[in-house]
C-alpha positions in Angstrom: 12.7 -2.7 -29.7 12.4 -5.4 -27.2 11.7 -4.7 -22.9 15.4 -5.9 -22.6 17.0 -4.1 -25.9 15.2 -0.9 -24.1 16.2 -1.3 -20.5 19.8 -1.6 -21.8 20.1 1.0 -24.0 18.5 3.0 -21.2 21.3 1.8 -18.3 24.1 1.5 -21.0 23.6 5.4 -21.8 23.2 5.8 -17.7 27.4 4.7 -17.9 25.9 1.4 -16.1 26.4 -2.4 -17.3 23.3 -4.1 -18.0 22.9 -7.2 -16.3 19.6 -8.9 -16.1 16.3 -8.1 -15.8 14.3 -10.2 -13.7 10.2 -10.0 -14.3 8.2 -10.6 -11.0 4.5 -10.5 -10.0 1.8 -7.2 -10.6 4.1 -5.5 -13.5 7.3 -5.5 -10.9 10.9 -5.5 -12.9 14.0 -5.4 -11.2 16.6 -4.7 -13.0 20.2 -5.1 -12.2 23.4 -2.9 -13.1 26.8 -2.9 -12.2 29.9 -0.6 -12.6 33.2 -0.8 -12.1 32.9 2.4 -9.3 30.8 -0.1 -7.5 26.8 0.8 -6.9 24.9 2.8 -4.1 21.6 3.8 -3.4 22.1 6.8 -5.4 23.1 4.4 -8.7 19.9 2.6 -8.1 17.5 5.6 -7.8 18.9 7.2 -11.1 18.0 4.0 -13.1 14.8 3.3 -11.6 13.7 6.9 -12.1 13.9 6.8 -16.2 
């Protein structure tokens, strides 16, 4: 499974919609997520710690 597929599976498994994955410098990954109830800081932290 590729990186995008792995991240998408993880995000959807947590109940969020996977929107996009962006690779930035120094190994930084930005994961964009959505949810019908909106996204808060806690949601970002939940996904970030996976």
